[in-house]
BAFI-3210 file (N, C-alpha, C; in Angstrom, 3 decimals, decimal comma, padded with zeros to 6 digits):
// residues 105
n [1|2|3|4|5|6|7|8|9|10|11|12|13|14|15|16|17|18|19|20|21|22|23|24|25|26|27|28|29|30|31|32|33|34|35|36|37|38|39|40|41|42|43|44|45|46|47|48|49|50|51|52|53|54|55|56|57|58|59|60|61|62|63|64|65|66|67|68|69|70|71|72|73|74|75|76|77|78|79|80|81|82|83|84|85|86|87|88|89|90|91|92|93|94|95|96|97|98|99|100|101|102|103|104|105]
n.u [036,967|037,314|035,806|035,357|037,015|038,013|035,515|033,095|030,768|027,302|025,237|022,312|018,965|017,416|014,672|013,881|014,933|013,360|010,877|011,417|011,815|009,224|008,085|007,448|007,170|007,904|009,982|011,894|012,360|013,556|015,900|017,090|017,493|019,264|021,517|022,224|024,295|026,656|026,740|026,895|029,449|031,038|030,665|031,583|034,292|035,708|036,787|034,760|032,565|030,746|028,136|027,850|028,278|026,118|024,002|024,488|024,218|021,518|020,485|021,348|019,623|017,188|017,515|017,829|015,236|013,859|014,988|014,504|013,279|015,225|016,930|018,753|018,091|019,822|022,285|024,764|023,459|024,832|026,792|025,081|023,971|026,299|027,332|025,515|026,050|028,770|028,644|027,213|028,980|031,106|029,798|029,336|031,956|032,752|031,093|032,213|034,783|034,108|032,890|035,059|036,703|035,218|034,949|035,504|037,230]
n.v [206,136|207,225|209,312|209,518|209,774|210,687|211,261|211,304|209,036|209,750|210,976|209,337|208,513|205,409|205,115|207,427|206,961|204,755|206,025|207,781|205,946|205,017|207,174|209,501|212,844|214,649|213,317|213,270|216,038|216,532|215,008|216,326|218,885|218,204|217,268|218,744|220,758|219,262|217,584|219,542|220,686|218,468|218,178|220,642|220,714|219,676|221,510|222,694|225,257|227,435|227,640|225,349|223,360|223,839|223,270|220,551|219,491|219,990|218,323|215,866|215,437|215,381|213,054|211,285|211,282|210,249|207,715|206,468|204,063|202,223|202,189|200,350|199,207|197,792|198,526|201,152|204,343|206,674|205,901|205,377|207,940|209,479|208,131|208,776|211,543|211,513|210,346|212,320|214,485|213,524|213,340|216,094|217,031|215,717|217,000|219,560|219,042|218,098|220,382|222,146|220,883|221,206|223,882|226,975|228,828]
n.w [153,226|156,415|158,519|161,158|163,396|166,716|167,904|170,405|171,949|171,524|174,056|174,727|175,279|175,497|175,445|174,183|171,650|170,886|170,698|168,624|166,501|166,298|165,163|166,545|166,714|168,739|170,056|168,027|167,805|170,297|170,095|167,969|169,123|171,172|169,798|167,559|167,578|168,035|165,795|163,821|164,419|163,907|161,106|160,200|160,779|158,698|156,968|155,581|154,465|156,698|155,859|154,205|156,145|157,864|156,115|155,532|158,107|158,640|156,653|157,631|159,791|158,493|156,969|159,108|160,171|157,956|157,748|160,117|160,700|160,193|162,277|164,564|167,611|169,180|168,462|168,204|168,458|168,013|166,119|163,962|163,452|162,947|160,760|158,777|158,698|157,957|155,391|154,024|154,222|152,675|150,201|149,744|149,580|147,269|145,437|145,486|144,457|141,924|140,870|140,857|138,972|136,668|136,464|134,924|136,063]
ca.u [037,381|036,671|035,869|034,766|037,969|037,890|034,162|032,638|029,385|026,264|024,373|020,958|018,052|016,845|013,239|013,787|015,179|012,156|009,837|011,803|011,537|007,771|007,657|006,962|007,848|008,505|011,258|012,795|012,723|014,492|017,177|017,617|017,973|020,397|022,665|022,497|025,609|027,732|026,782|027,399|030,893|031,620|030,683|032,341|035,733|036,319|037,079|033,601|032,083|029,684|026,879|027,830|028,133|024,727|023,149|024,693|023,647|020,058|020,234|021,545|018,412|016,133|017,757|017,530|013,781|013,450|015,534|014,354|012,883|016,424|017,719|018,809|018,183|020,916|023,529|025,032|022,767|025,888|027,330|024,056|023,871|027,535|027,476|024,742|026,812|029,987|028,290|026,830|030,212|031,810|029,041|029,577|033,334|032,750|030,480|033,199|035,833|033,514|032,698|036,372|037,193|034,432|034,892|036,427|037,557]
ca.v [207,279|207,224|210,648|209,444|209,786|211,676|211,629|210,530|208,602|210,706|210,521|209,199|207,700|204,375|205,389|208,470|206,283|203,975|206,961|208,244|204,852|204,968|208,356|210,560|214,083|215,240|212,633|213,790|217,409|216,463|214,524|217,441|219,914|217,674|216,838|219,592|221,414|218,266|217,163|220,687|220,777|217,334|218,461|221,868|220,539|219,185|222,695|223,129|226,570|227,393|227,391|223,931|222,565|223,984|222,531|219,122|219,144|219,909|217,112|214,704|215,211|214,970|211,629|210,542|211,113|209,372|206,368|206,091|202,652|201,407|202,250|199,101|199,576|197,042|199,125|202,520|205,434|207,592|205,411|205,565|209,358|209,959|207,535|209,653|212,787|211,211|210,150|213,613|215,269|212,980|213,786|217,527|217,165|215,284|218,088|220,634|218,586|218,053|221,758|222,712|220,278|221,713|225,341|227,740|229,962]
ca.w [154,014|157,725|159,085|162,486|164,500|167,788|168,312|171,546|171,778|171,882|175,144|174,195|176,064|174,636|175,307|173,162|170,368|170,579|170,282|167,291|165,570|166,135|164,428|167,421|166,373|169,937|170,278|167,004|168,173|171,418|169,568|167,187|170,050|171,930|169,006|166,407|167,674|167,883|164,389|163,081|164,618|163,186|159,669|159,930|160,965|157,463|156,165|154,828|154,896|157,697|155,130|153,828|157,364|158,315|155,172|155,758|159,413|158,441|155,866|158,520|160,584|157,548|156,697|160,336|160,223|156,861|157,933|161,524|160,791|160,038|163,511|165,322|169,023|169,794|167,995|168,629|167,781|167,610|164,847|162,939|163,148|162,349|159,432|157,895|158,567|157,203|153,981|153,456|154,089|151,507|149,019|149,551|149,112|145,863|144,661|145,373|143,546|140,588|140,459|140,561|137,733|135,558|136,551|134,067|136,935]
c.u [036,612|036,878|035,509|035,754|037,666|036,463|033,738|031,189|028,402|025,462|022,936|020,173|017,385|015,340|013,002|013,994|013,954|011,040|010,138|011,460|010,039|007,209|007,107|007,809|008,511|009,864|012,293|013,278|013,724|015,871|017,859|018,233|019,221|021,659|023,011|023,912|026,756|027,854|027,314|028,917|031,625|031,718|031,572|033,846|036,443|036,535|035,946|033,218|031,005|028,364|026,756|027,595|026,709|023,780|023,261|024,048|022,131|019,701|020,403|020,252|017,209|016,283|017,482|016,036|013,324|013,869|015,371|013,966|014,075|017,303|017,605|019,059|019,331|022,278|023,617|024,265|023,782|026,481|026,345|024,019|025,127|027,832|026,700|025,538|028,056|029,676|027,910|028,033|030,973|031,110|029,327|030,994|033,449|032,138|031,472|034,304|035,309|033,335|034,028|036,954|036,501|034,379|035,915|036,820|038,830]
c.v [207,258|208,581|210,668|209,519|210,915|212,102|210,718|210,124|209,681|210,158|210,477|208,201|206,683|204,566|206,446|207,873|205,481|204,874|207,525|207,192|204,759|206,205|209,482|211,819|214,749|214,608|213,126|215,191|217,427|216,009|215,623|218,494|219,455|217,531|217,711|220,176|220,435|217,813|218,305|220,788|219,640|217,653|219,654|221,674|220,012|220,304|223,066|224,519|226,382|227,050|225,924|223,049|222,647|223,194|221,026|218,697|219,052|218,625|215,838|214,402|214,873|213,480|210,773|210,273|210,113|207,923|205,844|204,623|201,711|201,404|200,916|199,469|198,873|197,630|200,585|203,544|206,439|207,175|205,620|207,023|209,870|209,308|208,348|210,936|212,573|211,071|211,469|214,536|214,810|213,417|215,254|217,763|216,761|216,363|219,220|220,261|218,593|219,463|222,389|222,151|220,896|223,232|225,976|229,009|230,672]
c.w [155,326|158,374|160,558|163,643|165,483|168,095|169,446|171,314|172,218|173,053|174,630|175,037|175,131|174,445|174,229|171,775|169,953|170,073|168,895|166,244|165,286|165,429|165,276|167,218|167,576|170,246|169,274|167,373|169,327|170,951|168,763|168,114|170,806|171,085|167,812|166,457|167,449|166,443|163,526|163,211|163,911|161,699|159,349|160,022|159,723|156,457|155,227|155,308|155,957|157,014|154,722|155,057|157,909|157,423|155,389|157,072|159,326|157,688|156,689|159,269|159,703|157,265|157,930|160,429|159,160|157,097|159,361|161,695|160,631|161,286|164,242|166,779|169,747|169,412|168,415|167,784|167,253|166,269|163,711|162,494|162,446|161,000|158,407|157,642|157,707|155,717|153,307|153,294|152,846|150,222|148,711|149,035|147,641|144,966|144,443|144,379|142,111|140,039|140,049|139,276|136,520|135,483|135,616|134,823|136,499]
res [m|n|l|s|s|n|r|s|p|l|p|i|d|s|d|l|i|n|k|l|i|l|g|q|l|d|a|f|k|k|i|y|a|l|h|f|k|r|v|f|h|f|t|h|r|f|s|l|s|v|e|d|a|e|e|i|t|q|d|v|f|v|k|l|w|q|k|r|n|l|i|d|e|e|r|s|f|s|n|f|l|y|t|i|a|q|n|l|v|i|d|k|m|r|q|h|v|s|y|e|k|n|c|a|c]
***
């Protein structure tokens, strides 16, 4: 499932990415501030609740911090970030489907 249609590349400074990879918290905070809204809108457009979209968006940035050493400076940061978001959206959708199957509503 490819959820990435209609997204434009994120504007990002390569120096900021290098600082993130090195674990500089200030760089992470700047990336978070610059991209939180875009990632939130990406997750929310899949008919998730606002609460689910906010939770997933927070999780995206937690995973970004945890996996910062996997960022390839030669590749698109946007793809890296949105792949994390896409995978978390899919996981959340699976949780909803599983809950609905097991629910005695």
